[in-house]
N, CA, C, O and CB atoms as a CASP TS submission, in Angstrom:
PFRMAT TS
TARGET T0000
AUTHOR 0000-0000-0000
METHOD Language model
MODEL 1
PARENT N/A
ATOM      1  N   MET     1       0.826  -0.952   0.033  1.00  0.00           N
ATOM      2  CA  MET     1      -0.086  -0.136  -0.009  1.00  0.00           C
ATOM      3  C   MET     1       0.630   1.579  -0.141  1.00  0.00           C
ATOM      4  O   MET     1       0.133   2.632  -0.542  1.00  0.00           O
ATOM      5  CB  MET     1      -0.971  -0.511   1.292  1.00  0.00           C
ATOM      6  N   ASN     2       2.283   1.163   0.515  1.00  0.00           N
ATOM      7  CA  ASN     2       2.677   2.555   0.580  1.00  0.00           C
ATOM      8  C   ASN     2       3.111   2.930  -0.640  1.00  0.00           C
ATOM      9  O   ASN     2       3.191   4.140  -0.851  1.00  0.00           O
ATOM     10  CB  ASN     2       3.671   2.847   1.543  1.00  0.00           C
ATOM     11  N   ARG     3       3.513   1.912  -1.787  1.00  0.00           N
ATOM     12  CA  ARG     3       3.797   2.094  -2.949  1.00  0.00           C
ATOM     13  C   ARG     3       2.528   3.195  -4.138  1.00  0.00           C
ATOM     14  O   ARG     3       2.535   4.142  -4.925  1.00  0.00           O
ATOM     15  CB  ARG     3       4.024   0.546  -3.281  1.00  0.00           C
ATOM     16  N   LEU     4       1.742   2.331  -3.589  1.00  0.00           N
ATOM     17  CA  LEU     4       0.102   3.478  -3.846  1.00  0.00           C
ATOM     18  C   LEU     4       0.180   4.857  -3.752  1.00  0.00           C
ATOM     19  O   LEU     4       0.129   5.729  -4.620  1.00  0.00           O
ATOM     20  CB  LEU     4      -1.142   3.306  -2.673  1.00  0.00           C
ATOM     21  N   LYS     5       0.397   4.937  -1.794  1.00  0.00           N
ATOM     22  CA  LYS     5       0.862   6.349  -1.361  1.00  0.00           C
ATOM     23  C   LYS     5       1.946   7.146  -2.428  1.00  0.00           C
ATOM     24  O   LYS     5       1.611   8.253  -2.850  1.00  0.00           O
ATOM     25  CB  LYS     5       1.618   6.157   0.138  1.00  0.00           C
ATOM     26  N   GLU     6       3.089   6.624  -2.795  1.00  0.00           N
ATOM     27  CA  GLU     6       4.028   7.348  -3.679  1.00  0.00           C
ATOM     28  C   GLU     6       3.496   7.610  -4.639  1.00  0.00           C
ATOM     29  O   GLU     6       3.609   8.779  -5.007  1.00  0.00           O
ATOM     30  CB  GLU     6       5.119   6.817  -4.030  1.00  0.00           C
ATOM     31  N   LEU     7       2.452   6.406  -5.716  1.00  0.00           N
ATOM     32  CA  LEU     7       2.184   6.913  -7.150  1.00  0.00           C
ATOM     33  C   LEU     7       0.915   7.891  -6.529  1.00  0.00           C
ATOM     34  O   LEU     7       0.634   8.918  -7.147  1.00  0.00           O
ATOM     35  CB  LEU     7       1.717   5.516  -8.523  1.00  0.00           C
ATOM     36  N   GLY     8       0.452   7.671  -5.764  1.00  0.00           N
ATOM     37  CA  GLY     8      -0.670   9.538  -5.444  1.00  0.00           C
ATOM     38  C   GLY     8      -2.000   8.654  -5.367  1.00  0.00           C
ATOM     39  O   GLY     8      -3.076   9.182  -5.087  1.00  0.00           O
ATOM     40  N   SER     9      -1.882   7.321  -5.621  1.00  0.00           N
ATOM     41  CA  SER     9      -3.425   6.800  -5.121  1.00  0.00           C
ATOM     42  C   SER     9      -4.513   7.243  -3.937  1.00  0.00           C
ATOM     43  O   SER     9      -4.665   6.922  -2.758  1.00  0.00           O
ATOM     44  CB  SER     9      -3.224   5.517  -4.748  1.00  0.00           C
ATOM     45  N   SER    10      -4.981   7.865  -4.572  1.00  0.00           N
ATOM     46  CA  SER    10      -6.723   8.254  -3.792  1.00  0.00           C
ATOM     47  C   SER    10      -7.508   7.046  -2.870  1.00  0.00           C
ATOM     48  O   SER    10      -8.566   7.428  -2.369  1.00  0.00           O
ATOM     49  CB  SER    10      -8.046   8.549  -5.252  1.00  0.00           C
ATOM     50  N   LEU    11      -7.087   5.547  -2.574  1.00  0.00           N
ATOM     51  CA  LEU    11      -6.993   5.112  -1.676  1.00  0.00           C
ATOM     52  C   LEU    11      -6.530   4.688  -0.529  1.00  0.00           C
ATOM     53  O   LEU    11      -5.311   4.563  -0.653  1.00  0.00           O
ATOM     54  CB  LEU    11      -7.121   4.913  -1.881  1.00  0.00           C
ATOM     55  N   ASN    12      -7.074   4.234   1.142  1.00  0.00           N
ATOM     56  CA  ASN    12      -6.716   4.852   1.733  1.00  0.00           C
ATOM     57  C   ASN    12      -6.586   3.164   2.155  1.00  0.00           C
ATOM     58  O   ASN    12      -7.047   2.307   1.400  1.00  0.00           O
ATOM     59  CB  ASN    12      -7.316   6.158   2.240  1.00  0.00           C
ATOM     60  N   GLU    13      -5.928   2.823   3.402  1.00  0.00           N
ATOM     61  CA  GLU    13      -5.617   1.297   3.695  1.00  0.00           C
ATOM     62  C   GLU    13      -6.789   0.726   3.507  1.00  0.00           C
ATOM     63  O   GLU    13      -6.546  -0.436   3.183  1.00  0.00           O
ATOM     64  CB  GLU    13      -5.071   0.905   5.108  1.00  0.00           C
ATOM     65  N   THR    14      -8.549   1.001   3.546  1.00  0.00           N
ATOM     66  CA  THR    14      -9.211   0.021   3.920  1.00  0.00           C
ATOM     67  C   THR    14      -9.601  -0.283   1.860  1.00  0.00           C
ATOM     68  O   THR    14     -10.358  -1.136   1.397  1.00  0.00           O
ATOM     69  CB  THR    14     -10.620   0.510   5.352  1.00  0.00           C
ATOM     70  N   GLY    15      -9.312   0.077   1.588  1.00  0.00           N
ATOM     71  CA  GLY    15      -9.544   0.713  -0.138  1.00  0.00           C
ATOM     72  C   GLY    15     -10.596   0.743  -0.924  1.00  0.00           C
ATOM     73  O   GLY    15     -11.153   0.177  -1.864  1.00  0.00           O
ATOM     74  N   ARG    16     -10.690   2.092   0.220  1.00  0.00           N
ATOM     75  CA  ARG    16     -12.020   3.201   0.085  1.00  0.00           C
ATOM     76  C   ARG    16     -11.276   4.605  -0.429  1.00  0.00           C
ATOM     77  O   ARG    16     -10.163   5.041  -0.135  1.00  0.00           O
ATOM     78  CB  ARG    16     -12.955   3.529   1.856  1.00  0.00           C
ATOM     79  N   GLU    17     -12.195   5.090  -1.213  1.00  0.00           N
ATOM     80  CA  GLU    17     -11.222   6.026  -2.330  1.00  0.00           C
ATOM     81  C   GLU    17     -11.482   6.955  -1.192  1.00  0.00           C
ATOM     82  O   GLU    17     -12.526   7.096  -0.555  1.00  0.00           O
ATOM     83  CB  GLU    17     -11.755   6.531  -4.249  1.00  0.00           C
ATOM     84  N   ASN    18     -10.305   7.581  -1.053  1.00  0.00           N
ATOM     85  CA  ASN    18     -11.170   8.641  -0.513  1.00  0.00           C
ATOM     86  C   ASN    18     -10.572  10.233  -1.009  1.00  0.00           C
ATOM     87  O   ASN    18      -9.497  10.629  -1.460  1.00  0.00           O
ATOM     88  CB  ASN    18     -11.177   8.445   1.235  1.00  0.00           C
ATOM     89  N   THR    19     -12.117  11.005  -0.601  1.00  0.00           N
ATOM     90  CA  THR    19     -12.506  11.786  -1.396  1.00  0.00           C
ATOM     91  C   THR    19     -12.329  13.192  -1.144  1.00  0.00           C
ATOM     92  O   THR    19     -12.926  13.963  -1.895  1.00  0.00           O
ATOM     93  CB  THR    19     -13.587  11.494  -1.584  1.00  0.00           C
ATOM     94  N   THR    20     -11.600  13.673  -0.202  1.00  0.00           N
ATOM     95  CA  THR    20     -11.188  14.526   0.239  1.00  0.00           C
ATOM     96  C   THR    20      -9.548  15.050  -0.020  1.00  0.00           C
ATOM     97  O   THR    20      -9.133  16.208  -0.014  1.00  0.00           O
ATOM     98  CB  THR    20     -11.578  14.244   1.319  1.00  0.00           C
ATOM     99  N   ALA    21      -8.969  14.087  -0.191  1.00  0.00           N
ATOM    100  CA  ALA    21      -7.767  14.010  -0.551  1.00  0.00           C
ATOM    101  C   ALA    21      -6.849  13.673  -1.770  1.00  0.00           C
ATOM    102  O   ALA    21      -5.741  13.139  -1.830  1.00  0.00           O
ATOM    103  CB  ALA    21      -7.564  13.487   0.101  1.00  0.00           C
ATOM    104  N   ARG    22      -7.867  14.271  -2.918  1.00  0.00           N
ATOM    105  CA  ARG    22      -7.449  13.922  -4.231  1.00  0.00           C
ATOM    106  C   ARG    22      -6.643  15.035  -4.897  1.00  0.00           C
ATOM    107  O   ARG    22      -6.910  16.204  -5.173  1.00  0.00           O
ATOM    108  CB  ARG    22      -8.633  13.577  -5.050  1.00  0.00           C
ATOM    109  N   SER    23      -5.608  14.297  -5.054  1.00  0.00           N
ATOM    110  CA  SER    23      -3.981  14.973  -5.373  1.00  0.00           C
ATOM    111  C   SER    23      -4.161  16.324  -5.008  1.00  0.00           C
ATOM    112  O   SER    23      -3.621  17.193  -5.693  1.00  0.00           O
ATOM    113  CB  SER    23      -3.355  14.938  -7.102  1.00  0.00           C
ATOM    114  N   GLY    24      -4.847  16.625  -4.020  1.00  0.00           N
ATOM    115  CA  GLY    24      -4.546  18.295  -3.209  1.00  0.00           C
ATOM    116  C   GLY    24      -5.811  18.797  -3.629  1.00  0.00           C
ATOM    117  O   GLY    24      -6.237  19.952  -3.603  1.00  0.00           O
ATOM    118  N   ARG    25      -6.270  17.886  -3.967  1.00  0.00           N
ATOM    119  CA  ARG    25      -8.224  18.775  -4.774  1.00  0.00           C
ATOM    120  C   ARG    25      -9.158  18.558  -3.488  1.00  0.00           C
ATOM    121  O   ARG    25      -9.057  17.568  -2.763  1.00  0.00           O
ATOM    122  CB  ARG    25      -9.393  17.494  -6.659  1.00  0.00           C
ATOM    123  N   GLU    26     -10.123  19.648  -3.279  1.00  0.00           N
ATOM    124  CA  GLU    26     -10.931  19.277  -2.907  1.00  0.00           C
ATOM    125  C   GLU    26     -12.314  18.538  -3.228  1.00  0.00           C
ATOM    126  O   GLU    26     -12.795  18.575  -4.361  1.00  0.00           O
ATOM    127  CB  GLU    26     -10.871  19.917  -2.571  1.00  0.00           C
ATOM    128  N   ALA    27     -12.994  17.789  -2.043  1.00  0.00           N
ATOM    129  CA  ALA    27     -14.196  16.990  -2.834  1.00  0.00           C
ATOM    130  C   ALA    27     -15.476  17.872  -3.362  1.00  0.00           C
ATOM    131  O   ALA    27     -16.260  18.583  -2.733  1.00  0.00           O
ATOM    132  CB  ALA    27     -14.839  15.840  -1.783  1.00  0.00           C
ATOM    133  N   VAL    28     -15.369  17.486  -5.056  1.00  0.00           N
ATOM    134  CA  VAL    28     -16.414  18.197  -5.458  1.00  0.00           C
ATOM    135  C   VAL    28     -18.279  17.861  -4.468  1.00  0.00           C
ATOM    136  O   VAL    28     -18.577  16.767  -3.990  1.00  0.00           O
ATOM    137  CB  VAL    28     -16.331  17.742  -7.198  1.00  0.00           C
ATOM    138  N   PRO    29     -19.057  18.927  -4.425  1.00  0.00           N
ATOM    139  CA  PRO    29     -20.406  18.663  -3.568  1.00  0.00           C
ATOM    140  C   PRO    29     -21.363  17.954  -4.625  1.00  0.00           C
ATOM    141  O   PRO    29     -21.425  18.291  -5.808  1.00  0.00           O
ATOM    142  CB  PRO    29     -21.173  20.205  -2.919  1.00  0.00           C
ATOM    143  N   ALA    30     -22.118  16.904  -4.028  1.00  0.00           N
ATOM    144  CA  ALA    30     -22.592  16.330  -4.842  1.00  0.00           C
ATOM    145  C   ALA    30     -23.749  17.207  -5.832  1.00  0.00           C
ATOM    146  O   ALA    30     -23.904  17.013  -7.038  1.00  0.00           O
ATOM    147  CB  ALA    30     -22.984  15.255  -4.140  1.00  0.00           C
ATOM    148  N   ALA    31     -24.485  18.184  -5.015  1.00  0.00           N
ATOM    149  CA  ALA    31     -24.896  19.387  -5.957  1.00  0.00           C
ATOM    150  C   ALA    31     -24.769  20.173  -6.966  1.00  0.00           C
ATOM    151  O   ALA    31     -25.597  20.555  -7.794  1.00  0.00           O
ATOM    152  CB  ALA    31     -24.922  19.955  -5.670  1.00  0.00           C
ATOM    153  N   VAL    32     -23.074  20.503  -6.768  1.00  0.00           N
ATOM    154  CA  VAL    32     -22.531  20.821  -7.709  1.00  0.00           C
ATOM    155  C   VAL    32     -22.240  20.167  -8.997  1.00  0.00           C
ATOM    156  O   VAL    32     -22.052  20.524 -10.160  1.00  0.00           O
ATOM    157  CB  VAL    32     -21.782  21.108  -7.287  1.00  0.00           C
ATOM    158  N   MET    33     -22.274  19.157  -8.382  1.00  0.00           N
ATOM    159  CA  MET    33     -21.723  18.129  -9.432  1.00  0.00           C
ATOM    160  C   MET    33     -23.740  17.397 -10.878  1.00  0.00           C
ATOM    161  O   MET    33     -24.136  17.348 -12.043  1.00  0.00           O
ATOM    162  CB  MET    33     -20.736  16.242  -7.803  1.00  0.00           C
ATOM    163  N   LYS    34     -24.001  17.178  -9.914  1.00  0.00           N
ATOM    164  CA  LYS    34     -25.615  17.087 -10.284  1.00  0.00           C
ATOM    165  C   LYS    34     -26.194  18.582 -11.421  1.00  0.00           C
ATOM    166  O   LYS    34     -26.870  18.455 -12.442  1.00  0.00           O
ATOM    167  CB  LYS    34     -26.601  17.173  -8.443  1.00  0.00           C
ATOM    168  N   ARG    35     -25.754  19.695 -10.926  1.00  0.00           N
ATOM    169  CA  ARG    35     -26.356  20.796 -11.510  1.00  0.00           C
ATOM    170  C   ARG    35     -24.835  20.583 -13.340  1.00  0.00           C
ATOM    171  O   ARG    35     -24.854  20.546 -14.570  1.00  0.00           O
ATOM    172  CB  ARG    35     -26.273  22.696  -9.952  1.00  0.00           C
ATOM    173  N   ALA    36     -24.295  20.547 -12.697  1.00  0.00           N
ATOM    174  CA  ALA    36     -23.146  20.384 -13.641  1.00  0.00           C
ATOM    175  C   ALA    36     -23.432  19.320 -14.721  1.00  0.00           C
ATOM    176  O   ALA    36     -22.933  19.580 -15.816  1.00  0.00           O
ATOM    177  CB  ALA    36     -21.855  19.985 -12.853  1.00  0.00           C
ATOM    178  N   HIS    37     -24.325  17.870 -14.608  1.00  0.00           N
ATOM    179  CA  HIS    37     -24.353  17.197 -16.048  1.00  0.00           C
ATOM    180  C   HIS    37     -25.731  17.554 -16.400  1.00  0.00           C
ATOM    181  O   HIS    37     -26.106  17.275 -17.539  1.00  0.00           O
ATOM    182  CB  HIS    37     -24.062  15.473 -16.130  1.00  0.00           C
ATOM    183  N   LEU    38     -26.419  18.044 -15.710  1.00  0.00           N
ATOM    184  CA  LEU    38     -27.680  19.127 -15.856  1.00  0.00           C
ATOM    185  C   LEU    38     -27.355  20.120 -17.135  1.00  0.00           C
ATOM    186  O   LEU    38     -27.923  20.073 -18.227  1.00  0.00           O
ATOM    187  CB  LEU    38     -27.849  20.172 -14.314  1.00  0.00           C
ATOM    188  N   GLU    39     -26.602  20.773 -16.851  1.00  0.00           N
ATOM    189  CA  GLU    39     -25.981  21.424 -17.970  1.00  0.00           C
ATOM    190  C   GLU    39     -25.330  21.178 -19.037  1.00  0.00           C
ATOM    191  O   GLU    39     -25.166  22.042 -19.898  1.00  0.00           O
ATOM    192  CB  GLU    39     -25.414  21.965 -17.692  1.00  0.00           C
ATOM    193  N   LYS    40     -24.940  20.158 -19.121  1.00  0.00           N
ATOM    194  CA  LYS    40     -24.085  19.587 -19.540  1.00  0.00           C
ATOM    195  C   LYS    40     -25.695  18.654 -20.524  1.00  0.00           C
ATOM    196  O   LYS    40     -26.205  19.144 -21.531  1.00  0.00           O
ATOM    197  CB  LYS    40     -22.828  18.884 -18.246  1.00  0.00           C
ATOM    198  N   LEU    41     -25.991  17.824 -20.121  1.00  0.00           N
ATOM    199  CA  LEU    41     -27.375  17.185 -20.998  1.00  0.00           C
ATOM    200  C   LEU    41     -28.052  18.669 -21.298  1.00  0.00           C
ATOM    201  O   LEU    41     -28.069  18.641 -22.529  1.00  0.00           O
ATOM    202  CB  LEU    41     -28.665  15.915 -19.885  1.00  0.00           C
ATOM    203  N   GLN    42     -28.608  19.921 -20.929  1.00  0.00           N
ATOM    204  CA  GLN    42     -29.313  21.207 -21.779  1.00  0.00           C
ATOM    205  C   GLN    42     -28.400  21.214 -22.840  1.00  0.00           C
ATOM    206  O   GLN    42     -28.967  20.805 -23.854  1.00  0.00           O
ATOM    207  CB  GLN    42     -29.416  22.822 -21.000  1.00  0.00           C
ATOM    208  N   LEU    43     -27.061  21.545 -23.069  1.00  0.00           N
ATOM    209  CA  LEU    43     -25.966  21.752 -24.554  1.00  0.00           C
ATOM    210  C   LEU    43     -25.882  20.080 -25.102  1.00  0.00           C
ATOM    211  O   LEU    43     -25.586  20.106 -26.296  1.00  0.00           O
ATOM    212  CB  LEU    43     -23.877  22.496 -24.024  1.00  0.00           C
ATOM    213  N   CYS    44     -25.993  19.125 -24.772  1.00  0.00           N
ATOM    214  CA  CYS    44     -26.492  18.451 -26.035  1.00  0.00           C
ATOM    215  C   CYS    44     -27.943  18.291 -26.309  1.00  0.00           C
ATOM    216  O   CYS    44     -28.096  17.805 -27.430  1.00  0.00           O
ATOM    217  CB  CYS    44     -25.982  17.168 -26.081  1.00  0.00           C
ATOM    218  N   GLU    45     -28.621  18.431 -25.938  1.00  0.00           N
ATOM    219  CA  GLU    45     -29.492  18.705 -26.528  1.00  0.00           C
ATOM    220  C   GLU    45     -30.158  19.924 -27.173  1.00  0.00           C
ATOM    221  O   GLU    45     -31.264  19.803 -27.700  1.00  0.00           O
ATOM    222  CB  GLU    45     -29.944  18.300 -26.002  1.00  0.00           C
ATOM    223  N   ALA    46     -29.761  20.645 -27.154  1.00  0.00           N
ATOM    224  CA  ALA    46     -28.899  22.111 -27.935  1.00  0.00           C
ATOM    225  C   ALA    46     -28.331  22.201 -28.912  1.00  0.00           C
ATOM    226  O   ALA    46     -28.269  23.211 -29.613  1.00  0.00           O
ATOM    227  CB  ALA    46     -27.923  22.662 -27.411  1.00  0.00           C
ATOM    228  N   LEU    47     -27.505  20.491 -29.239  1.00  0.00           N
ATOM    229  CA  LEU    47     -26.801  20.516 -30.295  1.00  0.00           C
ATOM    230  C   LEU    47     -27.346  19.417 -31.486  1.00  0.00           C
ATOM    231  O   LEU    47     -27.029  19.366 -32.675  1.00  0.00           O
ATOM    232  CB  LEU    47     -25.414  20.301 -29.807  1.00  0.00           C
ATOM    233  N   GLU    48     -28.508  18.359 -30.527  1.00  0.00           N
ATOM    234  CA  GLU    48     -28.733  17.580 -31.310  1.00  0.00           C
ATOM    235  C   GLU    48     -29.895  19.218 -31.800  1.00  0.00           C
ATOM    236  O   GLU    48     -29.781  19.283 -30.576  1.00  0.00           O
ATOM    237  CB  GLU    48     -29.203  15.786 -30.748  1.00  0.00           C
ATOM    238  N   ARG    49     -30.326  19.814 -32.046  1.00  0.00           N
ATOM    239  CA  ARG    49     -31.460  20.541 -32.558  1.00  0.00           C
ATOM    240  C   ARG    49     -31.218  21.306 -33.810  1.00  0.00           C
ATOM    241  O   ARG    49     -31.931  21.428 -34.806  1.00  0.00           O
ATOM    242  CB  ARG    49     -31.933  21.442 -31.564  1.00  0.00           C
ATOM    243  N   ILE    50     -29.865  21.866 -33.487  1.00  0.00           N
ATOM    244  CA  ILE    50     -29.117  22.318 -34.343  1.00  0.00           C
ATOM    245  C   ILE    50     -28.889  21.568 -35.529  1.00  0.00           C
ATOM    246  O   ILE    50     -29.190  21.963 -36.655  1.00  0.00           O
ATOM    247  CB  ILE    50     -28.130  22.576 -33.800  1.00  0.00           C
ATOM    248  N   ALA    51     -28.107  19.984 -35.135  1.00  0.00           N
ATOM    249  CA  ALA    51     -27.911  18.892 -36.006  1.00  0.00           C
ATOM    250  C   ALA    51     -29.151  18.849 -36.629  1.00  0.00           C
ATOM    251  O   ALA    51     -29.051  19.053 -37.839  1.00  0.00           O
ATOM    252  CB  ALA    51     -27.504  17.595 -35.371  1.00  0.00           C
ATOM    253  N   ASP    52     -30.220  18.668 -36.260  1.00  0.00           N
ATOM    254  CA  ASP    52     -31.353  18.590 -36.812  1.00  0.00           C
ATOM    255  C   ASP    52     -31.887  18.962 -37.899  1.00  0.00           C
ATOM    256  O   ASP    52     -32.384  18.255 -38.776  1.00  0.00           O
ATOM    257  CB  ASP    52     -31.876  18.891 -36.268  1.00  0.00           C
ATOM    258  N   THR    53     -31.727  20.762 -37.823  1.00  0.00           N
ATOM    259  CA  THR    53     -31.964  21.190 -38.554  1.00  0.00           C
ATOM    260  C   THR    53     -31.272  21.834 -39.750  1.00  0.00           C
ATOM    261  O   THR    53     -31.684  22.703 -40.519  1.00  0.00           O
ATOM    262  CB  THR    53     -32.448  21.546 -38.060  1.00  0.00           C
ATOM    263  N   LEU    54     -29.410  20.786 -39.677  1.00  0.00           N
ATOM    264  CA  LEU    54     -28.603  20.839 -40.733  1.00  0.00           C
ATOM    265  C   LEU    54     -28.873  20.129 -41.765  1.00  0.00           C
ATOM    266  O   LEU    54     -29.722  19.330 -41.369  1.00  0.00           O
ATOM    267  CB  LEU    54     -27.528  20.601 -40.450  1.00  0.00           C
ATOM    268  N   PRO    55     -28.584  19.861 -43.273  1.00  0.00           N
ATOM    269  CA  PRO    55     -29.440  20.135 -44.031  1.00  0.00           C
ATOM    270  C   PRO    55     -28.696  18.666 -44.875  1.00  0.00           C
ATOM    271  O   PRO    55     -27.581  18.673 -45.396  1.00  0.00           O
ATOM    272  CB  PRO    55     -29.543  21.835 -44.619  1.00  0.00           C
ATOM    273  N   LYS    56     -29.455  17.716 -44.838  1.00  0.00           N
ATOM    274  CA  LYS    56     -28.925  16.558 -45.550  1.00  0.00           C
ATOM    275  C   LYS    56     -28.321  16.286 -46.477  1.00  0.00           C
ATOM    276  O   LYS    56     -28.687  16.232 -47.651  1.00  0.00           O
ATOM    277  CB  LYS    56     -29.463  16.010 -45.777  1.00  0.00           C
ATOM    278  N   VAL    57     -26.808  15.989 -45.775  1.00  0.00           N
ATOM    279  CA  VAL    57     -25.955  15.525 -47.351  1.00  0.00           C
ATOM    280  C   VAL    57     -25.386  14.225 -47.604  1.00  0.00           C
ATOM    281  O   VAL    57     -24.367  13.895 -46.997  1.00  0.00           O
ATOM    282  CB  VAL    57     -24.652  16.361 -47.615  1.00  0.00           C
ATOM    283  N   ASP    58     -25.843  13.578 -48.298  1.00  0.00           N
ATOM    284  CA  ASP    58     -24.864  12.602 -49.460  1.00  0.00           C
ATOM    285  C   ASP    58     -23.738  12.233 -49.544  1.00  0.00           C
ATOM    286  O   ASP    58     -23.424  12.430 -50.718  1.00  0.00           O
ATOM    287  CB  ASP    58     -24.714  12.960 -50.505  1.00  0.00           C
ATOM    288  N   ARG    59     -22.602  11.651 -48.820  1.00  0.00           N
ATOM    289  CA  ARG    59     -21.321  12.362 -48.758  1.00  0.00           C
ATOM    290  C   ARG    59     -20.698  11.466 -49.763  1.00  0.00           C
ATOM    291  O   ARG    59     -19.480  11.459 -49.947  1.00  0.00           O
ATOM    292  CB  ARG    59     -20.547  12.477 -47.252  1.00  0.00           C
ATOM    293  N   LEU    60     -21.696  10.557 -50.547  1.00  0.00           N
ATOM    294  CA  LEU    60     -21.250   9.519 -51.226  1.00  0.00           C
ATOM    295  C   LEU    60     -21.250  10.306 -53.141  1.00  0.00           C
ATOM    296  O   LEU    60     -20.749   9.739 -54.113  1.00  0.00           O
ATOM    297  CB  LEU    60     -22.467   8.007 -50.781  1.00  0.00           C
ATOM    298  N   ASN    61     -21.974  11.712 -53.163  1.00  0.00           N
ATOM    299  CA  ASN    61     -21.788  12.305 -54.153  1.00  0.00           C
ATOM    300  C   ASN    61     -21.379  14.168 -53.697  1.00  0.00           C
ATOM    301  O   ASN    61     -21.873  15.239 -54.050  1.00  0.00           O
ATOM    302  CB  ASN    61     -23.136  11.920 -55.024  1.00  0.00           C
ATOM    303  N   ALA    62     -20.020  13.708 -52.578  1.00  0.00           N
ATOM    304  CA  ALA    62     -20.078  15.427 -52.355  1.00  0.00           C
ATOM    305  C   ALA    62     -18.418  15.268 -53.207  1.00  0.00           C
ATOM    306  O   ALA    62     -17.741  16.271 -53.434  1.00  0.00           O
ATOM    307  CB  ALA    62     -20.176  16.303 -50.109  1.00  0.00           C
TER
END
């Protein structure tokens, strides 16, 4: 296990992830992660709507 600590592993001795010491970063609250995920989904939906309005192109004839 000492070798894992040297490599910067985020696992503690019990094998569970240490969420407070990830290479010096603080753990991200679940609410922040959820909001970021919802914003990404909204962006994906907007990009799909844009893609649906683009003209169809036959790549074999182009």
